[in-house]
CHARMM-style PDB file with segment names, atoms N, HN, CA, C and O in Angstrom:
ATOM      1  N   MET     1      13.817   6.779 -16.468  1.00  0.00      PROA
ATOM      2  CA  MET     1      15.227   6.396 -16.313  1.00  0.00      PROA
ATOM      3  C   MET     1      15.197   4.909 -15.721  1.00  0.00      PROA
ATOM      4  O   MET     1      14.296   4.467 -15.008  1.00  0.00      PROA
ATOM      5  N   LYS     2      16.256   4.265 -16.108  1.00  0.00      PROA
ATOM      6  HN  LYS     2      16.988   4.624 -16.686  1.00  0.00      PROA
ATOM      7  CA  LYS     2      16.253   2.812 -15.608  1.00  0.00      PROA
ATOM      8  C   LYS     2      17.729   2.501 -15.135  1.00  0.00      PROA
ATOM      9  O   LYS     2      18.707   2.875 -15.781  1.00  0.00      PROA
ATOM     10  N   LEU     3      17.811   1.782 -13.950  1.00  0.00      PROA
ATOM     11  HN  LEU     3      17.016   1.479 -13.426  1.00  0.00      PROA
ATOM     12  CA  LEU     3      19.064   1.483 -13.335  1.00  0.00      PROA
ATOM     13  C   LEU     3      19.362   0.055 -13.674  1.00  0.00      PROA
ATOM     14  O   LEU     3      18.466  -0.775 -13.520  1.00  0.00      PROA
ATOM     15  N   THR     4      20.517  -0.302 -14.113  1.00  0.00      PROA
ATOM     16  HN  THR     4      21.245   0.372 -14.238  1.00  0.00      PROA
ATOM     17  CA  THR     4      20.924  -1.609 -14.547  1.00  0.00      PROA
ATOM     18  C   THR     4      22.283  -1.971 -13.903  1.00  0.00      PROA
ATOM     19  O   THR     4      23.235  -1.196 -13.997  1.00  0.00      PROA
ATOM     20  N   LYS     5      22.372  -3.158 -13.244  1.00  0.00      PROA
ATOM     21  HN  LYS     5      21.598  -3.787 -13.167  1.00  0.00      PROA
ATOM     22  CA  LYS     5      23.598  -3.642 -12.627  1.00  0.00      PROA
ATOM     23  C   LYS     5      24.476  -4.270 -13.777  1.00  0.00      PROA
ATOM     24  O   LYS     5      24.020  -5.054 -14.610  1.00  0.00      PROA
ATOM     25  N   THR     6      25.794  -3.840 -13.731  1.00  0.00      PROA
ATOM     26  HN  THR     6      26.164  -3.204 -13.054  1.00  0.00      PROA
ATOM     27  CA  THR     6      26.799  -4.412 -14.601  1.00  0.00      PROA
ATOM     28  C   THR     6      27.916  -5.004 -13.752  1.00  0.00      PROA
ATOM     29  O   THR     6      27.955  -4.745 -12.549  1.00  0.00      PROA
ATOM     30  N   PRO     7      28.813  -5.776 -14.316  1.00  0.00      PROA
ATOM     31  CA  PRO     7      29.926  -6.268 -13.503  1.00  0.00      PROA
ATOM     32  C   PRO     7      30.801  -5.164 -12.876  1.00  0.00      PROA
ATOM     33  O   PRO     7      31.384  -5.327 -11.805  1.00  0.00      PROA
ATOM     34  N   ASP     8      30.861  -4.022 -13.608  1.00  0.00      PROA
ATOM     35  HN  ASP     8      30.387  -3.889 -14.478  1.00  0.00      PROA
ATOM     36  CA  ASP     8      31.681  -2.962 -13.027  1.00  0.00      PROA
ATOM     37  C   ASP     8      30.942  -1.989 -12.192  1.00  0.00      PROA
ATOM     38  O   ASP     8      31.557  -1.051 -11.685  1.00  0.00      PROA
ATOM     39  N   GLY     9      29.565  -2.152 -11.993  1.00  0.00      PROA
ATOM     40  HN  GLY     9      29.065  -2.914 -12.404  1.00  0.00      PROA
ATOM     41  CA  GLY     9      28.880  -1.150 -11.054  1.00  0.00      PROA
ATOM     42  C   GLY     9      27.469  -1.125 -11.686  1.00  0.00      PROA
ATOM     43  O   GLY     9      26.905  -2.144 -12.083  1.00  0.00      PROA
ATOM     44  N   TYR    10      26.919   0.170 -11.751  1.00  0.00      PROA
ATOM     45  HN  TYR    10      27.377   0.998 -11.428  1.00  0.00      PROA
ATOM     46  CA  TYR    10      25.548   0.400 -12.208  1.00  0.00      PROA
ATOM     47  C   TYR    10      25.539   1.300 -13.385  1.00  0.00      PROA
ATOM     48  O   TYR    10      26.451   2.108 -13.555  1.00  0.00      PROA
ATOM     49  N   VAL    11      24.535   1.189 -14.207  1.00  0.00      PROA
ATOM     50  HN  VAL    11      23.794   0.532 -14.069  1.00  0.00      PROA
ATOM     51  CA  VAL    11      24.415   2.079 -15.309  1.00  0.00      PROA
ATOM     52  C   VAL    11      22.987   2.673 -15.276  1.00  0.00      PROA
ATOM     53  O   VAL    11      21.998   1.944 -15.212  1.00  0.00      PROA
ATOM     54  N   VAL    12      22.911   4.039 -15.322  1.00  0.00      PROA
ATOM     55  HN  VAL    12      23.715   4.632 -15.374  1.00  0.00      PROA
ATOM     56  CA  VAL    12      21.662   4.717 -15.403  1.00  0.00      PROA
ATOM     57  C   VAL    12      21.365   5.120 -16.828  1.00  0.00      PROA
ATOM     58  O   VAL    12      22.084   5.899 -17.454  1.00  0.00      PROA
ATOM     59  N   GLN    13      20.232   4.535 -17.331  1.00  0.00      PROA
ATOM     60  HN  GLN    13      19.648   3.902 -16.823  1.00  0.00      PROA
ATOM     61  CA  GLN    13      19.822   4.880 -18.687  1.00  0.00      PROA
ATOM     62  C   GLN    13      18.942   6.139 -18.656  1.00  0.00      PROA
ATOM     63  O   GLN    13      17.916   6.218 -17.981  1.00  0.00      PROA
ATOM     64  N   VAL    14      19.439   7.148 -19.461  1.00  0.00      PROA
ATOM     65  HN  VAL    14      20.273   7.085 -20.009  1.00  0.00      PROA
ATOM     66  CA  VAL    14      18.723   8.362 -19.429  1.00  0.00      PROA
ATOM     67  C   VAL    14      18.116   8.666 -20.762  1.00  0.00      PROA
ATOM     68  O   VAL    14      18.784   8.492 -21.781  1.00  0.00      PROA
ATOM     69  N   PRO    15      16.842   9.128 -20.815  1.00  0.00      PROA
ATOM     70  CA  PRO    15      16.211   9.344 -22.086  1.00  0.00      PROA
ATOM     71  C   PRO    15      16.927  10.418 -22.925  1.00  0.00      PROA
ATOM     72  O   PRO    15      17.529  11.336 -22.369  1.00  0.00      PROA
ATOM     73  N   ASP    16      16.864  10.310 -24.180  1.00  0.00      PROA
ATOM     74  HN  ASP    16      16.375   9.563 -24.631  1.00  0.00      PROA
ATOM     75  CA  ASP    16      17.556  11.192 -25.115  1.00  0.00      PROA
ATOM     76  C   ASP    16      17.227  12.681 -24.941  1.00  0.00      PROA
ATOM     77  O   ASP    16      18.100  13.543 -25.041  1.00  0.00      PROA
ATOM     78  N   ASP    17      15.948  12.955 -24.679  1.00  0.00      PROA
ATOM     79  HN  ASP    17      15.239  12.255 -24.597  1.00  0.00      PROA
ATOM     80  CA  ASP    17      15.602  14.363 -24.505  1.00  0.00      PROA
ATOM     81  C   ASP    17      16.297  15.011 -23.203  1.00  0.00      PROA
ATOM     82  O   ASP    17      16.624  16.197 -23.159  1.00  0.00      PROA
ATOM     83  N   VAL    18      16.466  14.186 -22.253  1.00  0.00      PROA
ATOM     84  HN  VAL    18      16.200  13.223 -22.289  1.00  0.00      PROA
ATOM     85  CA  VAL    18      17.097  14.682 -20.993  1.00  0.00      PROA
ATOM     86  C   VAL    18      18.515  14.927 -21.281  1.00  0.00      PROA
ATOM     87  O   VAL    18      19.021  15.971 -20.871  1.00  0.00      PROA
ATOM     88  N   VAL    19      19.250  14.026 -21.980  1.00  0.00      PROA
ATOM     89  HN  VAL    19      18.839  13.178 -22.314  1.00  0.00      PROA
ATOM     90  CA  VAL    19      20.681  14.135 -22.369  1.00  0.00      PROA
ATOM     91  C   VAL    19      20.759  15.408 -23.200  1.00  0.00      PROA
ATOM     92  O   VAL    19      21.647  16.219 -22.939  1.00  0.00      PROA
ATOM     93  N   ALA    20      19.917  15.633 -24.153  1.00  0.00      PROA
ATOM     94  HN  ALA    20      19.195  14.974 -24.365  1.00  0.00      PROA
ATOM     95  CA  ALA    20      19.960  16.796 -25.031  1.00  0.00      PROA
ATOM     96  C   ALA    20      19.756  18.061 -24.198  1.00  0.00      PROA
ATOM     97  O   ALA    20      20.479  19.032 -24.424  1.00  0.00      PROA
ATOM     98  N   ALA    21      18.828  18.111 -23.259  1.00  0.00      PROA
ATOM     99  HN  ALA    21      18.242  17.323 -23.075  1.00  0.00      PROA
ATOM    100  CA  ALA    21      18.497  19.278 -22.531  1.00  0.00      PROA
ATOM    101  C   ALA    21      19.668  19.591 -21.546  1.00  0.00      PROA
ATOM    102  O   ALA    21      19.861  20.754 -21.192  1.00  0.00      PROA
ATOM    103  N   LEU    22      20.410  18.620 -21.124  1.00  0.00      PROA
ATOM    104  HN  LEU    22      20.254  17.675 -21.412  1.00  0.00      PROA
ATOM    105  CA  LEU    22      21.593  18.817 -20.220  1.00  0.00      PROA
ATOM    106  C   LEU    22      22.843  19.057 -21.045  1.00  0.00      PROA
ATOM    107  O   LEU    22      23.890  19.387 -20.488  1.00  0.00      PROA
ATOM    108  N   GLY    23      22.761  18.905 -22.319  1.00  0.00      PROA
ATOM    109  HN  GLY    23      21.910  18.637 -22.771  1.00  0.00      PROA
ATOM    110  CA  GLY    23      23.955  19.134 -23.173  1.00  0.00      PROA
ATOM    111  C   GLY    23      25.050  18.092 -22.962  1.00  0.00      PROA
ATOM    112  O   GLY    23      26.235  18.402 -23.079  1.00  0.00      PROA
ATOM    113  N   LEU    24      24.653  16.856 -22.650  1.00  0.00      PROA
ATOM    114  HN  LEU    24      23.690  16.604 -22.554  1.00  0.00      PROA
ATOM    115  CA  LEU    24      25.606  15.835 -22.314  1.00  0.00      PROA
ATOM    116  C   LEU    24      26.044  15.113 -23.664  1.00  0.00      PROA
ATOM    117  O   LEU    24      25.315  15.155 -24.655  1.00  0.00      PROA
ATOM    118  N   ARG    25      27.227  14.473 -23.661  1.00  0.00      PROA
ATOM    119  HN  ARG    25      27.820  14.439 -22.856  1.00  0.00      PROA
ATOM    120  CA  ARG    25      27.720  13.715 -24.728  1.00  0.00      PROA
ATOM    121  C   ARG    25      28.261  12.387 -24.216  1.00  0.00      PROA
ATOM    122  O   ARG    25      28.562  12.240 -23.031  1.00  0.00      PROA
ATOM    123  N   ASP    26      28.383  11.406 -25.142  1.00  0.00      PROA
ATOM    124  HN  ASP    26      28.139  11.526 -26.104  1.00  0.00      PROA
ATOM    125  CA  ASP    26      28.839  10.108 -24.783  1.00  0.00      PROA
ATOM    126  C   ASP    26      30.230  10.215 -24.125  1.00  0.00      PROA
ATOM    127  O   ASP    26      31.157  10.841 -24.640  1.00  0.00      PROA
ATOM    128  N   GLY    27      30.309   9.578 -22.980  1.00  0.00      PROA
ATOM    129  HN  GLY    27      29.556   9.070 -22.561  1.00  0.00      PROA
ATOM    130  CA  GLY    27      31.686   9.563 -22.266  1.00  0.00      PROA
ATOM    131  C   GLY    27      31.797  10.657 -21.220  1.00  0.00      PROA
ATOM    132  O   GLY    27      32.780  10.678 -20.479  1.00  0.00      PROA
ATOM    133  N   ASP    28      30.792  11.608 -21.121  1.00  0.00      PROA
ATOM    134  HN  ASP    28      29.994  11.591 -21.723  1.00  0.00      PROA
ATOM    135  CA  ASP    28      30.841  12.628 -20.058  1.00  0.00      PROA
ATOM    136  C   ASP    28      30.708  12.026 -18.683  1.00  0.00      PROA
ATOM    137  O   ASP    28      30.008  11.040 -18.450  1.00  0.00      PROA
ATOM    138  N   SER    29      31.362  12.622 -17.859  1.00  0.00      PROA
ATOM    139  HN  SER    29      31.931  13.423 -18.048  1.00  0.00      PROA
ATOM    140  CA  SER    29      31.340  12.185 -16.435  1.00  0.00      PROA
ATOM    141  C   SER    29      30.093  13.016 -15.722  1.00  0.00      PROA
ATOM    142  O   SER    29      29.964  14.231 -15.869  1.00  0.00      PROA
ATOM    143  N   VAL    30      29.310  12.306 -15.034  1.00  0.00      PROA
ATOM    144  HN  VAL    30      29.415  11.319 -14.914  1.00  0.00      PROA
ATOM    145  CA  VAL    30      28.066  12.973 -14.530  1.00  0.00      PROA
ATOM    146  C   VAL    30      28.074  12.440 -13.035  1.00  0.00      PROA
ATOM    147  O   VAL    30      28.630  11.399 -12.683  1.00  0.00      PROA
ATOM    148  N   ARG    31      27.403  13.274 -12.239  1.00  0.00      PROA
ATOM    149  HN  ARG    31      26.952  14.120 -12.525  1.00  0.00      PROA
ATOM    150  CA  ARG    31      27.245  13.029 -10.742  1.00  0.00      PROA
ATOM    151  C   ARG    31      25.755  12.925 -10.471  1.00  0.00      PROA
ATOM    152  O   ARG    31      25.014  13.828 -10.859  1.00  0.00      PROA
ATOM    153  N   VAL    32      25.285  11.879  -9.831  1.00  0.00      PROA
ATOM    154  HN  VAL    32      25.887  11.145  -9.516  1.00  0.00      PROA
ATOM    155  CA  VAL    32      23.953  11.599  -9.526  1.00  0.00      PROA
ATOM    156  C   VAL    32      23.903  11.803  -8.029  1.00  0.00      PROA
ATOM    157  O   VAL    32      24.671  11.192  -7.286  1.00  0.00      PROA
ATOM    158  N   SER    33      22.972  12.687  -7.572  1.00  0.00      PROA
ATOM    159  HN  SER    33      22.349  13.183  -8.176  1.00  0.00      PROA
ATOM    160  CA  SER    33      22.713  12.952  -6.170  1.00  0.00      PROA
ATOM    161  C   SER    33      21.278  12.952  -5.864  1.00  0.00      PROA
ATOM    162  O   SER    33      20.448  13.237  -6.727  1.00  0.00      PROA
ATOM    163  N   ARG    34      20.941  12.621  -4.583  1.00  0.00      PROA
ATOM    164  HN  ARG    34      21.615  12.390  -3.882  1.00  0.00      PROA
ATOM    165  CA  ARG    34      19.527  12.757  -4.197  1.00  0.00      PROA
ATOM    166  C   ARG    34      19.073  14.126  -4.025  1.00  0.00      PROA
ATOM    167  O   ARG    34      19.684  14.928  -3.319  1.00  0.00      PROA
ATOM    168  N   PRO    35      17.936  14.423  -4.705  1.00  0.00      PROA
ATOM    169  CA  PRO    35      17.363  15.855  -4.507  1.00  0.00      PROA
ATOM    170  C   PRO    35      16.849  16.103  -3.040  1.00  0.00      PROA
ATOM    171  O   PRO    35      16.419  15.163  -2.371  1.00  0.00      PROA
ATOM    172  N   SER    36      16.899  17.281  -2.595  1.00  0.00      PROA
ATOM    173  HN  SER    36      17.248  18.045  -3.138  1.00  0.00      PROA
ATOM    174  CA  SER    36      16.415  17.585  -1.325  1.00  0.00      PROA
ATOM    175  C   SER    36      14.901  17.774  -1.264  1.00  0.00      PROA
ATOM    176  O   SER    36      14.259  17.762  -0.213  1.00  0.00      PROA
ATOM    177  N   VAL    37      14.336  17.967  -2.602  1.00  0.00      PROA
ATOM    178  HN  VAL    37      14.857  17.977  -3.455  1.00  0.00      PROA
ATOM    179  CA  VAL    37      12.924  18.106  -2.678  1.00  0.00      PROA
ATOM    180  C   VAL    37      12.417  16.987  -3.628  1.00  0.00      PROA
ATOM    181  O   VAL    37      12.973  16.724  -4.694  1.00  0.00      PROA
ATOM    182  N   VAL    38      11.342  16.367  -3.166  1.00  0.00      PROA
ATOM    183  HN  VAL    38      10.890  16.581  -2.300  1.00  0.00      PROA
ATOM    184  CA  VAL    38      10.746  15.297  -4.017  1.00  0.00      PROA
ATOM    185  C   VAL    38       9.692  15.964  -4.913  1.00  0.00      PROA
ATOM    186  O   VAL    38       8.838  16.727  -4.460  1.00  0.00      PROA
ATOM    187  N   GLU    39       9.793  15.648  -6.157  1.00  0.00      PROA
ATOM    188  HN  GLU    39      10.487  15.028  -6.525  1.00  0.00      PROA
ATOM    189  CA  GLU    39       8.832  16.289  -7.093  1.00  0.00      PROA
ATOM    190  C   GLU    39       7.838  15.213  -7.481  1.00  0.00      PROA
ATOM    191  O   GLU    39       8.225  14.133  -7.928  1.00  0.00      PROA
ATOM    192  N   LEU    40       6.597  15.497  -7.317  1.00  0.00      PROA
ATOM    193  HN  LEU    40       6.283  16.374  -6.954  1.00  0.00      PROA
ATOM    194  CA  LEU    40       5.551  14.507  -7.814  1.00  0.00      PROA
ATOM    195  C   LEU    40       4.767  15.154  -8.959  1.00  0.00      PROA
ATOM    196  O   LEU    40       4.228  16.255  -8.844  1.00  0.00      PROA
ATOM    197  N   THR    41       4.734  14.402 -10.080  1.00  0.00      PROA
ATOM    198  HN  THR    41       5.172  13.508 -10.173  1.00  0.00      PROA
ATOM    199  CA  THR    41       3.964  14.823 -11.238  1.00  0.00      PROA
ATOM    200  C   THR    41       2.806  13.982 -11.351  1.00  0.00      PROA
ATOM    201  O   THR    41       2.930  12.757 -11.345  1.00  0.00      PROA
ATOM    202  N   VAL    42       1.667  14.558 -11.457  1.00  0.00      PROA
ATOM    203  HN  VAL    42       1.566  15.553 -11.462  1.00  0.00      PROA
ATOM    204  CA  VAL    42       0.419  13.940 -11.727  1.00  0.00      PROA
ATOM    205  C   VAL    42      -0.196  14.458 -12.971  1.00  0.00      PROA
ATOM    206  O   VAL    42      -0.236  15.663 -13.220  1.00  0.00      PROA
ATOM    207  N   SER    43      -0.717  13.464 -13.817  1.00  0.00      PROA
ATOM    208  HN  SER    43      -0.685  12.486 -13.615  1.00  0.00      PROA
ATOM    209  CA  SER    43      -1.323  13.876 -15.067  1.00  0.00      PROA
ATOM    210  C   SER    43      -2.688  14.503 -14.784  1.00  0.00      PROA
ATOM    211  O   SER    43      -3.301  14.187 -13.764  1.00  0.00      PROA
ATOM    212  N   PRO    44      -3.166  15.359 -15.636  1.00  0.00      PROA
ATOM    213  CA  PRO    44      -4.452  15.987 -15.532  1.00  0.00      PROA
ATOM    214  C   PRO    44      -5.592  14.911 -15.363  1.00  0.00      PROA
ATOM    215  O   PRO    44      -6.545  15.118 -14.613  1.00  0.00      PROA
ATOM    216  N   GLU    45      -5.452  13.762 -16.087  1.00  0.00      PROA
ATOM    217  HN  GLU    45      -4.677  13.593 -16.697  1.00  0.00      PROA
ATOM    218  CA  GLU    45      -6.448  12.787 -16.026  1.00  0.00      PROA
ATOM    219  C   GLU    45      -6.455  12.062 -14.713  1.00  0.00      PROA
ATOM    220  O   GLU    45      -7.527  11.685 -14.239  1.00  0.00      PROA
ATOM    221  N   ASP    46      -5.336  11.851 -14.109  1.00  0.00      PROA
ATOM    222  HN  ASP    46      -4.465  12.157 -14.493  1.00  0.00      PROA
ATOM    223  CA  ASP    46      -5.189  11.303 -12.784  1.00  0.00      PROA
ATOM    224  C   ASP    46      -5.742  12.226 -11.726  1.00  0.00      PROA
ATOM    225  O   ASP    46      -6.434  11.786 -10.808  1.00  0.00      PROA
ATOM    226  N   ARG    47      -5.438  13.514 -11.849  1.00  0.00      PROA
ATOM    227  HN  ARG    47      -4.875  13.872 -12.594  1.00  0.00      PROA
ATOM    228  CA  ARG    47      -5.931  14.425 -10.886  1.00  0.00      PROA
ATOM    229  C   ARG    47      -7.484  14.546 -10.970  1.00  0.00      PROA
ATOM    230  O   ARG    47      -8.186  14.593  -9.960  1.00  0.00      PROA
ATOM    231  N   ASP    48      -7.961  14.593 -12.212  1.00  0.00      PROA
ATOM    232  HN  ASP    48      -7.390  14.555 -13.032  1.00  0.00      PROA
ATOM    233  CA  ASP    48      -9.458  14.746 -12.417  1.00  0.00      PROA
ATOM    234  C   ASP    48     -10.126  13.377 -11.829  1.00  0.00      PROA
ATOM    235  O   ASP    48     -11.114  13.486 -11.104  1.00  0.00      PROA
ATOM    236  N   SER    49      -9.697  12.335 -12.077  1.00  0.00      PROA
ATOM    237  HN  SER    49      -8.894  12.246 -12.667  1.00  0.00      PROA
ATOM    238  CA  SER    49     -10.216  11.104 -11.620  1.00  0.00      PROA
ATOM    239  C   SER    49     -10.197  11.058 -10.038  1.00  0.00      PROA
ATOM    240  O   SER    49     -11.166  10.650  -9.398  1.00  0.00      PROA
ATOM    241  N   ALA    50      -9.089  11.481  -9.483  1.00  0.00      PROA
ATOM    242  HN  ALA    50      -8.302  11.812 -10.002  1.00  0.00      PROA
ATOM    243  CA  ALA    50      -9.014  11.570  -7.912  1.00  0.00      PROA
ATOM    244  C   ALA    50      -9.964  12.508  -7.368  1.00  0.00      PROA
ATOM    245  O   ALA    50     -10.489  12.258  -6.283  1.00  0.00      PROA
ATOM    246  N   ILE    51     -10.249  13.588  -8.018  1.00  0.00      PROA
ATOM    247  HN  ILE    51      -9.822  13.791  -8.899  1.00  0.00      PROA
ATOM    248  CA  ILE    51     -11.255  14.591  -7.495  1.00  0.00      PROA
ATOM    249  C   ILE    51     -12.633  14.003  -7.673  1.00  0.00      PROA
ATOM    250  O   ILE    51     -13.481  14.162  -6.795  1.00  0.00      PROA
ATOM    251  N   GLU    52     -12.881  13.347  -8.752  1.00  0.00      PROA
ATOM    252  HN  GLU    52     -12.192  13.219  -9.465  1.00  0.00      PROA
ATOM    253  CA  GLU    52     -14.197  12.663  -8.947  1.00  0.00      PROA
ATOM    254  C   GLU    52     -14.476  11.640  -7.829  1.00  0.00      PROA
ATOM    255  O   GLU    52     -15.573  11.545  -7.279  1.00  0.00      PROA
ATOM    256  N   GLU    53     -13.390  10.874  -7.530  1.00  0.00      PROA
ATOM    257  HN  GLU    53     -12.499  10.951  -7.977  1.00  0.00      PROA
ATOM    258  CA  GLU    53     -13.520   9.811  -6.504  1.00  0.00      PROA
ATOM    259  C   GLU    53     -13.730  10.409  -5.152  1.00  0.00      PROA
ATOM    260  O   GLU    53     -14.506   9.857  -4.372  1.00  0.00      PROA
ATOM    261  N   MET    54     -13.047  11.578  -4.797  1.00  0.00      PROA
ATOM    262  HN  MET    54     -12.417  12.026  -5.430  1.00  0.00      PROA
ATOM    263  CA  MET    54     -13.283  12.162  -3.493  1.00  0.00      PROA
ATOM    264  C   MET    54     -14.754  12.690  -3.431  1.00  0.00      PROA
ATOM    265  O   MET    54     -15.384  12.604  -2.377  1.00  0.00      PROA
ATOM    266  N   LYS    55     -15.299  13.233  -4.554  1.00  0.00      PROA
ATOM    267  HN  LYS    55     -14.787  13.303  -5.410  1.00  0.00      PROA
ATOM    268  CA  LYS    55     -16.659  13.705  -4.559  1.00  0.00      PROA
ATOM    269  C   LYS    55     -17.575  12.451  -4.322  1.00  0.00      PROA
ATOM    270  O   LYS    55     -18.520  12.533  -3.538  1.00  0.00      PROA
ATOM    271  N   ARG    56     -17.313  11.371  -4.952  1.00  0.00      PROA
ATOM    272  HN  ARG    56     -16.544  11.304  -5.588  1.00  0.00      PROA
ATOM    273  CA  ARG    56     -18.220  10.210  -4.895  1.00  0.00      PROA
ATOM    274  C   ARG    56     -18.185   9.674  -3.392  1.00  0.00      PROA
ATOM    275  O   ARG    56     -19.177   9.124  -2.914  1.00  0.00      PROA
ATOM    276  N   LEU    57     -17.063   9.844  -2.696  1.00  0.00      PROA
ATOM    277  HN  LEU    57     -16.257  10.291  -3.084  1.00  0.00      PROA
ATOM    278  CA  LEU    57     -16.999   9.220  -1.361  1.00  0.00      PROA
ATOM    279  C   LEU    57     -17.425  10.266  -0.307  1.00  0.00      PROA
ATOM    280  O   LEU    57     -17.512   9.915   0.869  1.00  0.00      PROA
ATOM    281  N   ALA    58     -17.690  11.513  -0.671  1.00  0.00      PROA
ATOM    282  HN  ALA    58     -17.619  11.798  -1.627  1.00  0.00      PROA
ATOM    283  CA  ALA    58     -17.984  12.585   0.280  1.00  0.00      PROA
ATOM    284  C   ALA    58     -19.442  12.242   0.872  1.00  0.00      PROA
ATOM    285  O   ALA    58     -20.338  11.724   0.206  1.00  0.00      PROA
ATOM    286  N   ARG    59     -19.534  12.591   2.154  1.00  0.00      PROA
ATOM    287  HN  ARG    59     -18.806  13.012   2.696  1.00  0.00      PROA
ATOM    288  CA  ARG    59     -20.854  12.468   2.816  1.00  0.00      PROA
ATOM    289  C   ARG    59     -21.198  13.837   3.397  1.00  0.00      PROA
ATOM    290  O   ARG    59     -20.366  14.536   3.977  1.00  0.00      PROA
ATOM    291  N   PRO    60     -22.479  14.181   3.207  1.00  0.00      PROA
ATOM    292  CA  PRO    60     -22.937  15.477   3.685  1.00  0.00      PROA
ATOM    293  C   PRO    60     -22.921  15.552   5.207  1.00  0.00      PROA
ATOM    294  O   PRO    60     -23.143  14.547   5.883  1.00  0.00      PROA
ATOM    295  N   LEU    61     -22.649  16.781   5.766  1.00  0.00      PROA
ATOM    296  HN  LEU    61     -22.468  17.598   5.218  1.00  0.00      PROA
ATOM    297  CA  LEU    61     -22.677  17.013   7.162  1.00  0.00      PROA
ATOM    298  C   LEU    61     -24.060  17.443   7.566  1.00  0.00      PROA
ATOM    299  O   LEU    61     -24.757  18.085   6.780  1.00  0.00      PROA
ATOM    300  N   PRO    62     -24.474  17.112   8.758  1.00  0.00      PROA
ATOM    301  CA  PRO    62     -25.789  17.607   9.208  1.00  0.00      PROA
ATOM    302  C   PRO    62     -25.817  19.093   9.189  1.00  0.00      PROA
ATOM    303  O   PRO    62     -24.814  19.785   9.363  1.00  0.00      PROA
ATOM    304  N   ALA    63     -27.094  19.584   8.954  1.00  0.00      PROA
ATOM    305  HN  ALA    63     -27.909  19.022   8.812  1.00  0.00      PROA
ATOM    306  CA  ALA    63     -27.363  20.956   8.768  1.00  0.00      PROA
ATOM    307  C   ALA    63     -26.889  21.821   9.969  1.00  0.00      PROA
ATOM    308  O   ALA    63     -26.393  22.934   9.793  1.00  0.00      PROA
ATOM    309  N   ASP    64     -27.052  21.288  11.150  1.00  0.00      PROA
ATOM    310  HN  ASP    64     -27.455  20.384  11.293  1.00  0.00      PROA
ATOM    311  CA  ASP    64     -26.643  22.056  12.354  1.00  0.00      PROA
ATOM    312  C   ASP    64     -25.224  21.834  12.813  1.00  0.00      PROA
ATOM    313  O   ASP    64     -24.858  22.222  13.922  1.00  0.00      PROA
ATOM    314  N   TYR    65     -24.348  21.159  11.895  1.00  0.00      PROA
ATOM    315  HN  TYR    65     -24.645  20.844  10.994  1.00  0.00      PROA
ATOM    316  CA  TYR    65     -22.969  20.879  12.289  1.00  0.00      PROA
ATOM    317  C   TYR    65     -22.174  22.167  12.300  1.00  0.00      PROA
ATOM    318  O   TYR    65     -22.281  22.971  11.374  1.00  0.00      PROA
ATOM    319  N   LYS    66     -21.411  22.365  13.293  1.00  0.00      PROA
ATOM    320  HN  LYS    66     -21.325  21.712  14.045  1.00  0.00      PROA
ATOM    321  CA  LYS    66     -20.444  23.508  13.399  1.00  0.00      PROA
ATOM    322  C   LYS    66     -19.048  23.016  13.903  1.00  0.00      PROA
ATOM    323  O   LYS    66     -18.965  22.343  14.930  1.00  0.00      PROA
ATOM    324  N   PHE    67     -18.066  23.327  13.239  1.00  0.00      PROA
ATOM    325  HN  PHE    67     -18.133  23.874  12.405  1.00  0.00      PROA
ATOM    326  CA  PHE    67     -16.686  22.916  13.579  1.00  0.00      PROA
ATOM    327  C   PHE    67     -16.217  23.758  14.743  1.00  0.00      PROA
ATOM    328  O   PHE    67     -16.313  24.983  14.675  1.00  0.00      PROA
ATOM    329  N   ASN    68     -15.703  23.145  15.834  1.00  0.00      PROA
ATOM    330  HN  ASN    68     -15.625  22.150  15.890  1.00  0.00      PROA
ATOM    331  CA  ASN    68     -15.184  23.841  16.957  1.00  0.00      PROA
ATOM    332  C   ASN    68     -13.623  23.553  16.940  1.00  0.00      PROA
ATOM    333  O   ASN    68     -13.154  22.470  17.289  1.00  0.00      PROA
ATOM    334  N   ARG    69     -12.887  24.597  16.513  1.00  0.00      PROA
ATOM    335  HN  ARG    69     -13.268  25.477  16.230  1.00  0.00      PROA
ATOM    336  CA  ARG    69     -11.398  24.467  16.473  1.00  0.00      PROA
ATOM    337  C   ARG    69     -10.788  24.199  17.861  1.00  0.00      PROA
ATOM    338  O   ARG    69      -9.868  23.392  17.989  1.00  0.00      PROA
ATOM    339  N   GLU    70     -11.289  24.859  18.865  1.00  0.00      PROA
ATOM    340  HN  GLU    70     -12.037  25.515  18.760  1.00  0.00      PROA
ATOM    341  CA  GLU    70     -10.698  24.715  20.189  1.00  0.00      PROA
ATOM    342  C   GLU    70     -10.912  23.326  20.705  1.00  0.00      PROA
ATOM    343  O   GLU    70     -10.002  22.760  21.311  1.00  0.00      PROA
ATOM    344  N   GLU    71     -12.096  22.733  20.491  1.00  0.00      PROA
ATOM    345  HN  GLU    71     -12.835  23.193  19.999  1.00  0.00      PROA
ATOM    346  CA  GLU    71     -12.323  21.406  20.921  1.00  0.00      PROA
ATOM    347  C   GLU    71     -11.443  20.377  20.097  1.00  0.00      PROA
ATOM    348  O   GLU    71     -10.909  19.408  20.636  1.00  0.00      PROA
ATOM    349  N   ALA    72     -11.344  20.644  18.843  1.00  0.00      PROA
ATOM    350  HN  ALA    72     -11.777  21.431  18.405  1.00  0.00      PROA
ATOM    351  CA  ALA    72     -10.489  19.753  17.969  1.00  0.00      PROA
ATOM    352  C   ALA    72      -9.101  19.858  18.420  1.00  0.00      PROA
ATOM    353  O   ALA    72      -8.439  18.820  18.457  1.00  0.00      PROA
ATOM    354  N   ASN    73      -8.573  20.958  18.765  1.00  0.00      PROA
ATOM    355  HN  ASN    73      -9.110  21.801  18.736  1.00  0.00      PROA
ATOM    356  CA  ASN    73      -7.149  21.166  19.168  1.00  0.00      PROA
ATOM    357  C   ASN    73      -6.867  20.649  20.535  1.00  0.00      PROA
ATOM    358  O   ASN    73      -5.727  20.288  20.828  1.00  0.00      PROA
ATOM    359  N   SER    74      -7.876  20.593  21.407  1.00  0.00      PROA
ATOM    360  HN  SER    74      -8.803  20.886  21.169  1.00  0.00      PROA
ATOM    361  CA  SER    74      -7.680  20.060  22.760  1.00  0.00      PROA
ATOM    362  C   SER    74      -7.530  18.531  22.869  1.00  0.00      PROA
ATOM    363  O   SER    74      -7.293  18.043  23.974  1.00  0.00      PROA
ATOM    364  N   ARG    75      -7.649  17.790  21.833  1.00  0.00      PROA
ATOM    365  HN  ARG    75      -7.842  18.186  20.935  1.00  0.00      PROA
ATOM    366  CA  ARG    75      -7.574  16.348  21.787  1.00  0.00      PROA
ATOM    367  C   ARG    75      -6.125  15.893  21.735  1.00  0.00      PROA
ATOM    368  OT1 ARG    75      -5.855  14.693  21.691  1.00  0.00      PROA
TER     369      ARG     75
END
């Protein structure tokens, strides 16, 4: 979607498939509101590349390493 400023205000350009899915027609009144939940969409390619990058940056822990939750929470 794209927001454009006009002399009368702003225009939101909505893709045809969204208009069809919502059953909107030219001249319909619509209300735009801020959602309470933010939705993040990540493509499978982006997800896979992010996982590969995390694996590349990972460093092995020493063999005798043991996580101490109480010590970590006391900080």
